[in-house]
C-alpha positions as CSV (number, residue, x, y, z in Angstrom):
1,M,-0.1,-0.3,0.1
2,S,2.8,2.5,1.0
3,A,4.7,1.6,-2.0
4,S,1.4,3.1,-4.4
5,V,1.6,6.3,-3.3
6,P,5.6,7.1,-4.2
7,A,4.4,5.5,-7.6
8,A,1.3,7.5,-8.2
9,A,3.2,10.9,-7.8
10,P,5.5,11.0,-10.7
11,R,2.1,10.1,-12.8
12,A,0.1,12.9,-11.6
13,L,3.2,15.1,-12.1
14,H,3.6,13.6,-15.6
15,R,-0.1,14.6,-16.1
16,V,0.2,17.9,-15.1
17,I,3.4,18.4,-17.3
18,G,1.6,17.1,-20.1
19,V,-1.5,19.4,-19.4
20,L,0.7,22.4,-19.1
21,A,2.5,21.5,-22.4
22,A,-0.6,21.0,-24.2
23,L,-2.0,24.5,-23.0
24,A,1.3,26.2,-23.9
25,S,1.3,24.7,-27.1
26,S,-2.3,25.6,-27.9
27,L,-1.7,29.0,-26.7
28,L,1.2,29.0,-29.2
29,L,-1.0,27.5,-31.9
30,L,-3.7,30.1,-31.6
31,F,-1.1,33.2,-31.4
32,L,0.3,32.2,-34.5
33,A,-3.1,31.5,-36.5
34,V,-5.4,34.2,-35.3
35,P,-3.8,37.4,-36.4
36,I,-3.4,36.0,-39.9
37,G,-6.8,34.6,-40.0
38,K,-7.8,37.9,-38.6
39,L,-5.8,39.7,-41.5
40,I,-7.3,37.5,-44.2
41,G,-11.1,37.9,-42.6
42,A,-10.8,41.7,-42.4
43,G,-8.9,42.5,-46.1
44,G,-9.1,39.2,-48.1
45,V,-12.2,40.1,-49.9
46,E,-11.9,43.8,-50.5
47,G,-7.9,42.9,-51.4
48,I,-9.3,40.2,-54.0
49,R,-11.7,43.0,-55.3
50,Q,-8.9,45.6,-55.8
51,L,-6.9,43.3,-58.2
52,G,-9.7,44.3,-60.7
53,G,-9.5,47.9,-60.2
54,D,-6.1,48.9,-58.5
55,A,-3.6,49.3,-61.2
56,E,-0.8,50.2,-58.8
57,L,-1.7,46.8,-56.5
58,R,-1.5,45.0,-59.6
59,A,1.7,46.3,-61.0
60,A,3.2,45.7,-57.6
61,L,2.0,42.0,-57.3
62,V,3.6,41.5,-60.7
63,L,6.9,43.5,-60.2
64,T,7.2,41.1,-56.8
65,A,6.3,37.8,-58.7
66,L,9.1,38.8,-61.1
67,T,11.7,40.1,-59.5
68,A,11.3,37.1,-56.9
69,T,11.6,34.7,-59.6
70,A,14.4,36.2,-61.2
71,A,16.4,36.2,-57.5
72,T,15.6,32.8,-56.9
73,V,17.0,31.5,-60.6
74,L,19.9,33.4,-59.7
75,G,20.2,31.7,-56.5
76,M,19.8,28.3,-58.1
77,L,22.6,28.9,-60.2
78,G,24.8,30.1,-58.0
79,G,23.8,28.5,-55.1
80,T,23.6,24.7,-56.2
81,P,27.4,24.2,-56.8
82,L,28.0,26.1,-53.4
83,A,25.5,23.5,-51.7
84,Y,27.1,20.8,-53.5
85,V,30.5,21.6,-52.5
86,L,29.4,22.0,-48.7
87,A,27.6,19.0,-48.5
88,R,30.6,17.1,-50.5
89,R,34.1,18.4,-49.4
90,D,35.6,18.7,-46.2
91,F,38.2,21.6,-46.7
92,R,39.9,24.5,-44.6
93,G,37.5,27.3,-43.6
94,R,34.2,25.2,-44.6
95,A,32.8,26.3,-41.1
96,V,33.5,29.9,-41.8
97,V,32.2,29.6,-45.6
98,S,29.0,28.2,-43.9
99,A,28.8,31.1,-41.0
100,L,29.2,33.6,-43.6
101,L,26.2,32.0,-45.6
102,D,24.1,32.1,-42.9
103,L,25.1,35.6,-41.7
104,P,22.3,37.4,-43.9
105,L,19.6,35.3,-41.9
106,L,20.5,36.6,-38.7
107,I,21.4,40.4,-39.6
108,P,18.3,43.0,-39.3
109,H,17.0,43.2,-42.8
110,P,17.4,47.1,-42.7
111,V,21.0,46.4,-41.8
112,A,21.2,44.2,-45.0
113,G,20.0,46.7,-47.2
114,I,22.7,49.1,-45.7
115,A,25.3,46.6,-46.4
116,L,24.1,46.1,-50.2
117,L,23.5,50.3,-50.6
118,L,27.5,50.4,-49.5
119,L,28.5,47.9,-52.1
120,L,26.1,48.8,-55.0
121,G,25.4,52.4,-54.5
122,R,26.5,54.9,-57.0
123,D,29.5,56.4,-54.6
124,S,31.0,52.7,-54.3
125,A,33.4,51.4,-56.7
126,L,31.1,48.7,-57.7
127,G,28.1,50.9,-58.1
128,G,29.7,53.7,-59.7
129,A,31.4,51.0,-62.4
130,L,28.0,49.6,-63.5
131,L,26.5,52.8,-63.4
132,A,29.4,54.3,-65.7
133,A,28.6,51.2,-67.7
134,G,24.9,52.1,-68.0
135,L,23.5,49.5,-65.2
136,R,22.0,51.4,-62.3
137,V,20.9,49.1,-59.4
138,V,19.6,51.1,-56.5
139,G,16.1,52.8,-57.2
140,T,15.3,50.1,-60.0
141,P,14.0,46.5,-60.0
142,L,17.9,45.2,-60.0
143,G,17.7,46.8,-56.4
144,I,14.9,44.6,-55.5
145,V,16.6,41.4,-56.8
146,A,19.6,42.4,-55.2
147,A,18.1,42.6,-51.7
148,M,15.7,39.4,-52.4
149,L,18.6,37.6,-53.1
150,F,20.7,38.4,-50.4
151,V,18.7,37.8,-47.7
152,A,16.5,34.5,-49.4
153,A,19.7,32.7,-51.1
154,P,21.0,31.3,-47.8
155,L,17.6,29.5,-47.1
156,Y,18.3,27.6,-50.8
157,I,21.6,27.0,-50.0
158,S,20.9,25.3,-46.7
159,G,17.9,23.4,-48.3
160,A,20.3,22.1,-51.3
161,R,23.0,21.1,-48.8
162,E,20.5,18.8,-47.0
163,A,19.2,17.2,-50.4
164,F,22.4,16.6,-51.4
165,A,23.6,15.4,-48.2
166,R,20.7,12.9,-48.5
167,V,22.1,11.1,-51.1
168,D,24.6,8.6,-50.7
169,P,27.7,9.4,-52.3
170,R,28.3,5.7,-53.2
171,F,26.1,6.2,-56.2
172,E,28.0,8.7,-57.6
173,A,31.1,6.5,-57.0
174,V,29.6,3.7,-58.7
175,A,28.7,5.9,-61.7
176,R,32.4,7.6,-61.8
177,T,33.8,3.7,-61.8
178,L,31.8,3.3,-64.9
179,G,33.4,6.0,-66.6
180,D,31.5,9.0,-65.7
181,A,33.3,12.2,-65.5
182,P,32.5,14.1,-62.1
183,L,30.1,16.4,-63.9
184,R,28.3,13.8,-65.5
185,A,27.7,11.6,-62.5
186,F,26.4,14.8,-60.9
187,L,23.9,15.3,-63.8
188,R,23.0,11.9,-63.9
189,I,23.1,10.5,-60.5
190,T,23.0,13.4,-57.9
191,L,20.8,16.1,-59.5
192,P,17.9,13.4,-60.2
193,L,18.0,12.0,-56.7
194,S,18.1,15.4,-54.8
195,R,15.7,17.0,-57.6
196,R,12.6,17.4,-54.8
197,G,14.7,18.9,-52.0
198,L,16.1,21.5,-54.5
199,I,12.6,22.2,-55.7
200,A,11.5,22.6,-52.5
201,S,14.4,24.8,-51.3
202,A,13.8,26.9,-54.4
203,V,10.2,27.4,-53.1
204,V,11.1,28.2,-50.0
205,M,13.4,31.2,-51.5
206,W,10.8,32.4,-53.8
207,A,8.5,33.0,-50.5
208,R,11.1,34.5,-48.8
209,A,12.0,36.7,-51.6
210,V,8.1,37.8,-52.0
211,S,7.7,38.9,-48.1
212,E,11.3,40.8,-48.1
213,F,10.7,44.7,-47.2
214,G,13.3,45.7,-44.9
215,A,16.6,45.3,-47.8
216,I,14.3,46.4,-50.2
217,V,12.9,49.6,-49.0
218,V,16.7,50.8,-48.5
219,L,17.8,50.2,-51.8
220,T,14.7,50.7,-53.9
221,Y,11.5,52.3,-52.7
222,N,10.0,53.0,-56.1
223,P,9.2,50.9,-58.0
224,K,7.3,49.4,-55.3
225,V,6.7,45.5,-54.4
226,A,3.8,44.6,-52.7
227,S,5.3,44.5,-49.3
228,V,6.0,48.3,-49.8
229,L,3.4,49.2,-51.0
230,S,1.4,47.8,-48.1
231,Y,3.9,49.9,-45.9
232,D,3.2,52.9,-48.0
233,R,-0.3,52.9,-47.9
234,F,-0.2,52.2,-44.1
235,T,1.9,55.0,-43.4
236,S,0.1,57.2,-45.7
237,F,-3.7,56.3,-45.2
238,G,-3.7,54.1,-42.3
239,L,-5.0,50.6,-41.4
240,R,-7.7,50.3,-43.6
241,E,-5.8,51.1,-46.6
242,A,-3.1,48.9,-46.3
243,L,-5.4,45.9,-45.0
244,P,-6.3,44.5,-48.7
245,V,-2.8,44.9,-49.8
246,A,-1.6,43.0,-47.0
247,A,-4.5,40.3,-47.0
248,V,-3.5,39.9,-50.5
249,L,0.1,39.1,-49.4
250,A,-1.0,36.5,-46.9
251,L,-3.3,34.7,-49.2
252,I,-0.1,34.4,-52.1
253,A,1.9,33.0,-49.2
254,L,-0.7,29.9,-49.5
255,V,0.6,29.0,-52.9
256,P,4.1,28.2,-52.1
257,L,3.3,26.6,-49.0
258,T,0.8,24.6,-50.9
259,A,3.5,23.5,-53.0
260,L,5.9,22.3,-50.2
261,R,3.2,20.2,-48.5
262,T,2.5,18.9,-51.9
263,L,6.0,17.6,-52.3
264,R,6.4,16.6,-48.7
265,G,3.4,14.4,-49.3
266,A,4.9,12.9,-52.7
267,D,8.4,12.5,-50.7
268,E,6.4,10.7,-47.9
269,G,4.3,8.6,-50.4
270,A,7.6,7.5,-52.3
271,A,9.1,6.8,-49.4
């Protein structure tokens, strides 16, 4: 009888911890979901309605999609080989390179915009050379692409690196023993096997680029992407005018989320 009392105490403690954990999780879920739900509920219908008559909103959305796509393509072109090297090669300074790639994710994004302005502004060596060649970055869509690329490319590289790491290197080795050159082995073996992970990483990068504001507003306030337009209408006209734009952005975010869930579902089904 006396032995059952100590045994009951841990069980009661576990139940209390479980209840507290469930409560904390529920509160966090509500905190994350309710604001987005209220935003879409308050401005979603109006935002969709305005797409027909608000030329500025349509232009901002098109510009956002095009510049995010351009930044994602550039990130894939430069980030794929970099991610492969980080996944497959062990070299001196690898930790430093990885840290540098993660740094844009950690610094405040207006600070990222200022750093890019120092590099690409007309008073800088690179910016001045580009301007002399007839290529202006600051205050143009190129500046938007540069800002999106800077803040979002690390997400693609990180995801692509994990995708390559999941491919068994022995597959490449077998292809090499059969006469494939390293590049051919990569194109025939590694790339197809990591394709879904690379696509998912590109979707994440595109979504992050679409949502960027801080770095873009420093480099290119005009022409306006959707996030800058939402901020501009909020500061100029108040919450009511900003709601439709913000709600449309939230609805657009469902597109990459759906694509990611579809890719992951296909991966689980294949497994």
